[in-house]
C-alpha positions as semicolon CSV with decimal commas, in nm:
position;residue;x (nm);y (nm);z (nm)
1;M;12,251;13,420;10,827
2;S;12,011;13,451;11,071
3;F;11,606;13,336;11,075
4;R;11,291;13,157;11,241
5;T;11,379;12,777;11,215
6;E;11,011;12,692;11,277
7;P;10,878;12,752;10,892
8;L;11,104;12,520;10,761
9;L;10,909;12,247;10,903
10;L;10,638;12,284;10,698
11;N;10,527;11,976;10,467
12;R;10,234;11,989;10,243
13;K;10,092;11,732;10,314
14;L;10,011;11,871;10,669
15;V;9,844;12,185;10,531
16;G;9,508;12,008;10,439
17;T;9,691;11,737;10,284
18;L;9,711;12,026;9,979
19;I;9,706;11,735;9,736
20;I;9,441;11,465;9,891
21;L;9,259;11,741;10,027
22;L;9,260;11,967;9,742
23;W;9,274;11,695;9,443
24;A;9,067;11,395;9,658
25;G;8,843;11,701;9,743
26;A;8,794;11,818;9,394
27;I;8,830;11,523;9,143
28;G;8,810;11,266;9,442
29;L;8,432;11,436;9,480
30;L;8,406;11,287;9,167
31;V;8,493;10,939;9,274
32;R;8,243;10,905;9,475
33;R;7,982;11,074;9,278
34;E;8,032;10,811;8,982
35;Y;8,114;10,568;9,160
36;F;7,777;10,527;9,339
37;Q;7,589;10,644;9,048
38;T;7,249;10,440;9,009
39;S;7,384;10,170;8,729
40;T;7,166;9,903;8,520
41;V;7,330;9,621;8,314
42;R;7,514;9,795;8,059
43;L;7,755;10,101;8,105
44;A;7,537;10,291;7,833
45;E;7,235;10,269;8,061
46;A;7,408;10,407;8,348
47;A;7,559;10,678;8,186
48;R;7,223;10,796;8,089
49;T;7,129;10,813;8,446
50;V;7,407;11,077;8,526
51;G;7,232;11,388;8,521
52;P;7,288;11,765;8,612
53;T;7,342;11,851;8,978
54;A;7,544;12,085;9,232
55;S;7,639;12,025;9,548
56;Y;7,807;12,269;9,769
57;Y;8,005;12,260;10,103
58;T;8,148;12,382;10,419
59;I;8,507;12,301;10,496
60;A;8,573;12,298;10,885
61;M;8,889;12,184;11,097
62;G;8,860;12,222;11,509
63;G;8,567;12,470;11,591
64;G;8,466;12,640;11,277
65;P;8,467;12,689;10,922
66;I;8,780;12,743;10,693
67;G;8,650;12,694;10,360
68;Y;8,403;12,590;10,128
69;A;8,359;12,312;9,828
70;T;8,120;12,342;9,501
71;S;8,070;12,033;9,290
72;T;7,877;12,060;8,944
73;V;7,780;11,828;8,716
74;D;7,634;11,935;8,354
75;T;7,542;11,694;8,114
76;L;7,593;11,748;7,704
77;P;7,447;11,542;7,411
78;D;7,816;11,406;7,374
79;E;7,992;11,481;7,780
80;I;8,001;11,451;8,114
81;R;8,176;11,816;8,194
82;V;8,237;11,791;8,626
83;G;8,353;12,081;8,773
84;D;8,488;12,118;9,128
85;E;8,626;12,437;9,345
86;L;8,770;12,403;9,651
87;T;8,874;12,717;9,878
88;V;9,038;12,731;10,206
89;D;9,227;12,932;10,475
90;I;9,534;12,755;10,653
91;E;9,690;12,806;10,950
92;A;10,043;12,756;10,964
93;L;10,284;12,873;11,262
94;G;10,114;13,217;11,273
95;S;10,081;13,298;10,882
96;I;9,744;13,211;10,704
97;Q;9,744;13,103;10,375
98;R;9,443;13,121;10,108
99;T;9,482;12,821;9,859
100;Q;9,225;12,737;9,587
101;M;9,187;12,464;9,340
102;V;8,965;12,414;9,042
103;T;8,938;12,118;8,859
104;E;8,738;12,042;8,538
105;V;8,706;11,713;8,367
106;H;8,541;11,622;8,055
107;L;8,400;11,253;8,038
108;S;8,257;11,112;7,725
109;R;7,931;10,990;7,747
110;G;7,977;10,629;7,848
111;M;8,185;10,817;8,149
112;R;8,575;10,754;7,940
113;L;8,809;11,056;8,064
114;R;8,882;11,275;7,776
115;T;9,041;11,560;7,906
116;F;9,080;11,744;8,273
117;D;9,231;12,022;8,379
118;A;9,357;12,176;8,759
119;T;9,490;12,490;8,905
120;V;9,632;12,548;9,238
121;T;9,682;12,909;9,330
122;S;9,853;13,013;9,636
123;P;10,014;13,303;9,790
124;A;10,358;13,081;9,689
125;G;10,211;13,090;9,285
126;E;9,998;12,880;9,085
127;F;10,023;12,540;8,925
128;H;9,844;12,439;8,647
129;A;9,814;12,058;8,509
130;T;9,639;11,945;8,215
131;G;9,533;11,587;8,076
132;T;9,421;11,446;7,736
133;V;9,406;11,083;7,690
134;E;9,491;10,964;7,330
135;G;9,292;10,715;7,235
136;D;9,284;10,503;7,521
137;S;9,725;10,425;7,548
138;V;9,851;10,751;7,604
139;L;9,774;11,046;7,860
140;V;9,946;11,326;7,767
141;L;10,019;11,561;8,126
142;E;10,118;11,907;8,059
143;I;10,254;12,110;8,352
144;V;10,304;12,476;8,453
145;T;10,446;12,634;8,721
146;G;10,443;13,015;8,786
147;T;10,547;13,157;8,448
148;N;10,781;12,876;8,394
149;R;10,744;12,700;7,999
150;P;10,490;12,356;8,014
151;Q;10,672;12,045;8,066
152;Q;10,458;11,783;7,906
153;T;10,498;11,411;7,998
154;R;10,349;11,132;7,810
155;V;10,251;10,811;7,988
156;K;10,166;10,476;7,857
157;L;9,837;10,309;7,930
158;D;9,809;9,972;7,891
159;H;9,456;9,994;7,950
160;P;9,183;10,275;7,941
161;I;9,226;10,493;8,203
162;V;9,016;10,472;8,521
163;L;9,026;10,818;8,709
164;P;8,791;10,844;9,026
165;S;8,528;10,961;8,805
166;L;8,549;10,600;8,639
167;L;8,522;10,362;8,932
168;S;8,188;10,274;8,846
169;L;8,315;10,105;8,554
170;E;8,518;9,865;8,789
171;L;8,212;9,738;8,923
172;A;7,961;9,484;8,846
173;L;7,727;9,676;8,655
174;G;7,395;9,677;8,882
175;H;7,539;9,643;9,202
176;R;7,337;9,919;9,449
177;L;7,486;9,987;9,784
178;K;7,455;9,741;10,024
179;V;7,626;9,735;10,365
180;G;7,915;9,473;10,393
181;E;8,021;9,521;10,028
182;T;8,382;9,575;9,925
183;F;8,561;9,668;9,620
184;T;8,889;9,712;9,510
185;V;8,952;9,876;9,196
186;R;9,303;10,012;9,060
187;M;9,255;10,380;9,023
188;F;9,497;10,603;8,833
189;D;9,582;10,912;8,978
190;P;9,731;11,207;8,737
191;M;9,872;11,429;9,010
192;L;10,095;11,078;9,142
193;L;10,153;10,969;8,772
194;Q;10,057;10,620;8,908
195;E;9,819;10,339;8,957
196;Q;9,688;10,279;9,312
197;P;9,447;10,041;9,467
198;V;9,131;10,172;9,608
199;E;8,945;9,979;9,854
200;V;8,586;10,090;9,930
201;R;8,365;9,912;10,181
202;I;7,997;9,986;10,276
203;L;7,979;10,021;10,638
204;A;7,625;10,133;10,722
205;E;7,346;10,274;10,586
206;S;7,112;10,561;10,775
207;T;6,833;10,863;10,718
208;L;7,039;11,188;10,713
209;V;6,893;11,532;10,716
210;V;7,071;11,861;10,542
211;P;6,984;12,170;10,475
212;D;6,815;12,230;10,166
213;S;6,770;12,626;10,118
214;A;6,885;12,887;10,281
215;K;6,748;13,229;10,448
216;L;6,918;13,550;10,580
217;D;6,897;13,634;10,897
218;S;6,864;13,986;11,001
219;T;7,007;14,044;11,335
220;S;7,311;13,800;11,244
221;Q;7,342;13,874;10,860
222;Q;7,429;13,527;10,796
223;W;7,279;13,270;10,618
224;V;7,100;12,983;10,810
225;P;6,900;12,692;10,701
226;A;6,529;12,754;10,577
227;R;6,411;12,401;10,497
228;F;6,561;12,064;10,519
229;D;6,576;11,751;10,323
230;T;6,569;11,372;10,439
231;L;6,772;11,138;10,260
232;K;6,882;10,827;10,278
233;A;7,279;10,766;10,265
234;W;7,548;10,543;10,335
235;K;7,837;10,509;10,529
236;V;8,159;10,420;10,348
237;Q;8,514;10,384;10,383
238;Q;8,822;10,473;10,121
239;Q;9,149;10,303;10,158
240;Y;9,427;10,459;9,938
241;G;9,753;10,487;9,974
242;G;9,767;10,408;10,334
243;V;9,482;10,678;10,393
244;G;9,145;10,600;10,538
245;I;8,849;10,820;10,417
246;T;8,550;10,807;10,576
247;S;8,209;10,962;10,367
248;W;7,845;10,955;10,421
249;V;7,665;10,940;10,062
250;D;7,329;10,947;9,900
251;E;7,166;10,757;9,662
252;Q;7,250;11,009;9,361
253;G;7,602;10,923;9,415
254;R;7,686;11,302;9,608
255;V;7,891;11,294;9,907
256;V;7,702;11,423;10,227
257;S;7,971;11,430;10,482
258;E;8,327;11,336;10,478
259;T;8,602;11,341;10,698
260;S;9,005;11,316;10,609
261;P;9,258;11,194;10,864
262;I;9,383;11,506;11,015
263;G;9,074;11,624;11,127
264;F;8,931;11,814;10,824
265;R;8,514;11,784;10,795
266;M;8,345;11,816;10,470
267;Q;7,956;11,914;10,529
268;R;7,715;11,929;10,208
269;T;7,449;12,238;10,296
270;A;7,295;12,487;10,134
271;F;7,501;12,757;9,902
272;E;7,425;13,035;10,087
273;I;7,552;12,878;10,374
274;A;7,852;12,739;10,232
275;V;7,977;13,025;9,996
276;Q;7,806;13,320;10,051
277;N;7,875;13,340;10,433
278;W;8,223;13,259;10,389
279;R;8,254;13,563;10,091
280;H;8,097;13,795;10,302
281;N;8,212;13,761;10,633
282;R;8,630;13,705;10,574
283;V;8,696;13,829;10,877
284;A;8,553;13,594;11,090
285;A;8,666;13,329;10,838
286;R;8,980;13,409;10,907
287;A;8,931;13,421;11,238
288;A;8,789;13,075;11,258
289;A;9,091;12,921;11,043
290;A;9,288;13,040;11,320
291;G;9,097;12,883;11,623
292;A;9,119;12,577;11,419
293;G;9,487;12,551;11,521
294;D;9,789;12,549;11,365
295;V;9,820;12,272;11,156
296;I;10,229;12,230;11,201
297;A;10,174;12,281;11,596
298;A;9,910;12,053;11,629
299;T;10,087;11,762;11,423
300;A;10,399;11,746;11,632
301;I;10,497;11,516;11,851
302;A;10,634;11,592;12,204
303;S;10,981;11,448;12,308
304;N;11,016;11,282;12,656
305;V;11,352;11,403;12,631
306;D;11,551;11,746;12,562
307;L;11,807;11,613;12,286
308;R;12,084;11,815;12,177
309;P;12,065;11,651;11,761
310;A;12,427;11,813;11,709
311;T;12,628;11,613;11,911
312;L;12,375;11,282;11,864
313;A;12,566;11,005;11,669
314;E;12,293;10,806;11,747
315;L;11,920;10,756;11,816
316;R;11,685;10,534;11,954
317;V;11,327;10,559;12,004
318;V;10,990;10,336;12,054
319;L;10,706;10,395;11,787
320;R;10,418;10,334;11,952
321;N;10,027;10,344;11,780
322;V;10,079;10,340;11,407
323;D;10,089;10,011;11,198
324;L;10,461;10,043;11,016
325;H;10,409;9,806;10,755
326;G;10,524;9,969;10,428
327;L;10,678;10,306;10,577
328;D;11,075;10,281;10,459
329;L;11,219;10,250;10,829
330;S;11,516;10,038;10,745
331;G;11,828;10,099;10,526
332;G;12,100;10,291;10,529
333;R;12,151;10,455;10,843
334;Q;11,823;10,305;10,966
335;R;11,723;10,034;11,114
336;L;11,396;9,869;11,270
337;V;11,404;9,659;11,560
338;G;11,050;9,527;11,665
339;D;10,924;9,874;11,738
340;T;11,219;10,048;11,836
341;L;11,390;10,246;11,530
342;V;11,761;10,319;11,581
343;V;11,899;10,611;11,345
344;R;12,290;10,648;11,319
345;R;12,445;10,987;11,202
346;E;12,693;10,936;10,925
347;T;13,021;10,976;11,013
348;G;13,402;11,028;10,869
349;Y;13,251;11,253;10,610
350;A;13,474;11,567;10,763
351;L;13,690;11,412;11,086
352;S;13,838;11,113;11,059
353;A;13,908;10,863;10,702
354;P;13,578;10,671;10,669
355;P;13,552;10,315;10,569
356;S;13,683;10,215;10,206
357;S;13,377;10,166;10,047
358;R;13,257;10,535;10,184
359;L;13,565;10,651;10,046
360;R;13,473;10,555;9,726
361;G;13,179;10,713;9,732
362;L;13,270;11,016;9,843
363;L;13,587;11,036;9,540
364;T;13,345;10,887;9,268
365;A;13,380;11,142;8,966
366;L;13,057;11,284;8,842
367;P;12,856;11,237;8,659
368;L;12,788;10,870;8,780
369;H;12,695;10,639;8,482
370;D;12,480;10,348;8,672
371;T;12,192;10,209;8,571
372;A;12,096;10,106;8,904
373;F;12,055;10,497;8,981
374;A;11,832;10,556;8,696
375;A;11,525;10,688;8,884
376;E;11,748;10,867;9,119
377;L;11,923;11,054;8,816
378;A;11,655;11,117;8,624
379;S;11,520;11,447;8,547
380;E;11,067;11,454;8,611
381;P;10,827;11,671;8,558
382;L;10,870;11,902;8,900
383;V;11,235;11,744;8,997
384;Q;11,374;11,962;8,609
385;A;11,745;11,792;8,636
386;D;11,771;11,840;8,237
387;D;11,618;12,229;8,215
388;P;11,884;12,435;8,118
389;R;11,861;12,708;8,433
390;I;11,902;12,424;8,660
391;Q;12,195;12,244;8,500
392;S;12,376;12,593;8,477
393;E;12,338;12,671;8,827
394;A;12,480;12,378;8,929
395;R;12,802;12,395;8,745
396;Q;12,787;12,725;8,878
397;I;12,809;12,617;9,265
398;V;13,028;12,300;9,181
399;G;13,325;12,524;8,994
400;R;13,569;12,255;8,916
401;E;13,494;11,988;9,172
402;R;13,341;11,683;9,086
403;R;13,413;11,448;9,361
404;A;13,045;11,289;9,479
405;G;13,121;11,405;9,875
406;P;13,238;11,785;9,788
407;V;12,952;11,829;9,536
408;A;12,664;11,696;9,795
409;E;12,823;11,941;10,079
410;L;12,868;12,254;9,834
411;L;12,503;12,210;9,725
412;T;12,404;12,168;10,044
413;H;12,572;12,500;10,174
414;W;12,437;12,669;9,872
415;V;12,087;12,571;9,868
416;Y;12,087;12,674;10,252
417;E;12,233;13,018;10,194
418;N;12,029;13,107;9,917
419;L;11,686;13,008;10,000
420;K;11,465;13,259;10,213
421;K;11,326;13,033;10,470
422;E;10,942;13,109;10,495
423;I;10,602;12,887;10,528
424;T;10,459;12,797;10,108
425;I;10,136;12,646;10,053
426;S;10,212;12,519;9,685
427;V;10,330;12,222;9,461
428;P;10,685;12,275;9,469
429;S;10,877;12,293;9,123
430;A;11,264;12,301;9,085
431;V;11,273;12,561;8,842
432;Q;11,013;12,780;9,006
433;V;11,217;12,752;9,352
434;L;11,531;12,864;9,175
435;E;11,368;13,173;9,069
436;D;11,153;13,266;9,357
437;R;11,471;13,172;9,626
438;R;11,217;13,102;9,860
439;G;10,998;12,811;10,051
440;D;11,049;12,559;10,315
441;C;11,183;12,208;10,341
442;N;10,989;12,094;10,021
443;E;11,120;12,368;9,842
444;H;11,461;12,334;9,991
445;T;11,441;12,006;9,879
446;V;11,330;11,934;9,565
447;L;11,588;12,220;9,429
448;Y;11,864;12,030;9,589
449;V;11,762;11,713;9,430
450;A;11,719;11,873;9,094
451;L;12,074;12,045;9,117
452;A;12,267;11,716;9,243
453;R;12,064;11,505;8,931
454;A;12,190;11,759;8,714
455;L;12,542;11,681;8,827
456;G;12,527;11,323;8,815
457;L;12,499;11,225;9,171
458;P;12,205;11,059;9,272
459;A;11,940;11,201;9,477
460;R;11,608;11,126;9,637
461;T;11,348;11,299;9,873
462;A;11,301;11,157;10,282
463;A;11,023;11,206;10,471
464;G;10,981;11,174;10,830
465;L;11,022;11,369;11,143
466;V;11,288;11,599;11,291
467;Y;11,334;11,714;11,636
468;L;11,388;12,106;11,692
469;R;11,311;12,217;12,056
470;G;11,165;11,990;12,236
471;Q;10,911;11,832;11,937
472;F;10,966;11,628;11,623
473;Y;10,815;11,822;11,324
474;Y;10,721;11,644;11,021
475;H;10,968;11,758;10,769
476;A;11,130;11,628;10,424
477;W;11,532;11,620;10,318
478;P;11,714;11,512;10,033
479;E;11,941;11,161;10,029
480;V;12,264;11,130;9,793
481;W;12,450;10,845;9,696
482;L;12,797;10,843;9,845
483;G;12,876;10,440;9,849
484;E;12,582;10,441;10,062
485;W;12,243;10,683;10,083
486;V;12,307;10,945;10,302
487;A;12,070;11,223;10,470
488;V;12,193;11,588;10,426
489;D;11,965;11,885;10,530
490;P;11,973;12,243;10,294
491;T;11,699;12,317;10,508
492;L;11,909;12,315;10,832
493;G;12,220;12,383;10,645
494;Q;12,331;12,031;10,797
495;Y;12,609;11,808;10,610
496;P;12,512;11,505;10,668
497;A;12,164;11,552;10,848
498;D;12,192;11,471;11,241
499;A;12,067;11,164;11,372
500;S;11,735;11,318;11,509
501;H;11,624;11,269;11,119
502;L;11,383;10,994;11,153
503;R;11,317;10,883;10,780
504;F;10,928;10,721;10,717
505;T;10,931;10,729;10,324
506;V;11,152;10,750;10,049
507;G;11,005;10,905;9,699
508;G;10,801;11,137;9,583
509;L;10,450;11,266;9,661
510;A;10,284;10,906;9,600
511;R;10,526;10,773;9,866
512;Q;10,481;11,047;10,080
513;V;10,135;10,981;10,114
514;E;10,184;10,729;10,341
515;L;10,269;10,979;10,624
516;L;9,897;11,069;10,629
517;R;9,769;10,764;10,805
518;V;10,007;10,862;11,123
519;I;9,965;11,163;11,152
520;G;9,790;11,215;11,438
521;R;9,834;10,887;11,540
522;L;10,234;10,814;11,614
523;G;10,390;10,835;11,964
524;L;10,743;10,793;12,017
525;T;10,962;10,731;12,312
526;V;11,310;10,817;12,284
527;V;11,489;10,532;12,474
528;D;11,814;10,587;12,382
529;T;12,128;10,837;12,274
530;K;12,483;10,824;12,186
């Protein structure tokens, strides 16, 4: 099978941090808007201060706009309704893909979450999630991908749910924005299905000028600023999952500007400038997206050594410029010594007899029944190991084979040979990937993990870097339990994966968010190979 290998290396966190930018860019606008609403001593009084608003933003990267965002608040007699829309064009390895996210959140007049609805649409398909809070004890989350049946998950809540929109409930009511103040809040992110601590710091106060209205320039046929509004604003830094986002927020709690870790900029402006210019100048907009730079190429890290990954038994690299705390750098085939990461390729799977413990792992009869691997065997909303279609396909792939090692190898080659390699900006779902038979490393990995778990083989997602043609690219791949955690790569057809796979995180999206804090900063130097 022949194909270009570059498109395999797309990681959705690198295309505008799809979940971070889209979710935080939509519902996250609500974070800051509601978080900084002027409050009085009582919550009911604070809720009454929330009034109807509409804000519009250009989204830029590099030299020009690549999209826009809108955010509205409607106040009704019995609820507050918040709507957000974000549209971006992103270039990845020469292909420009348009991605849109639309969210609607319903709050009580006391700012308690009732329901939310979020849809991500891209050339790869559609992802739709809805959430309903029952009482204050259960969040019912329903996910639909493509044409598949809805999948429902019930999340038990130990306390009233705190979404970004409800962060103000965690503050001492009556506090006003003040330079030097710091707040830490436990925020529940329904896209990650877990709580995360968010630290908010007020860094500075200033007066900013933003376009208040627009006029049509007859020469360029573009909308340009007509009048400006002067407003007081505060510089706010948020730390979320190790990722820092810097914003300027006005007295009404509306974002004035924001910068993401990998260079996306959001700037408030008039509706016509943000939206109309974009809609009526698609050619120029796509040119701007292309001019902003390829996000895959821009985040690649040059290697100081020309490697031959297939021959590597061991690789030693020095990691520079980033805090390594919290990353999954040690364990299994990897160990961290100071700032030096040592990666060894697992051996003995095909060419020689492995050590006894590894041999037992390779020959373990599946399914494996061990509560220690409950998480790595479980079905999840997007890793549908219990879906009949996944289970049927898994059984067909392996036939009568039940030994863990051969099963892992059969799955690796089947996914490699049966999925078309192409860039996809999406939220990957195993069932959807099985139907579409296409995708990048995320799609290959999520399908592999689901198939392995369906057969009772513990599997999990790893993410980090992989070497290809002189550079290290961000990448995702599975690990399976064969007496120890073994890296395999169905995207590149490697069993086991070569030693140039540098694992930084283990787990789903919630853990992969950690990669955002190293993108654009990490440097590495190869110091030894064997």
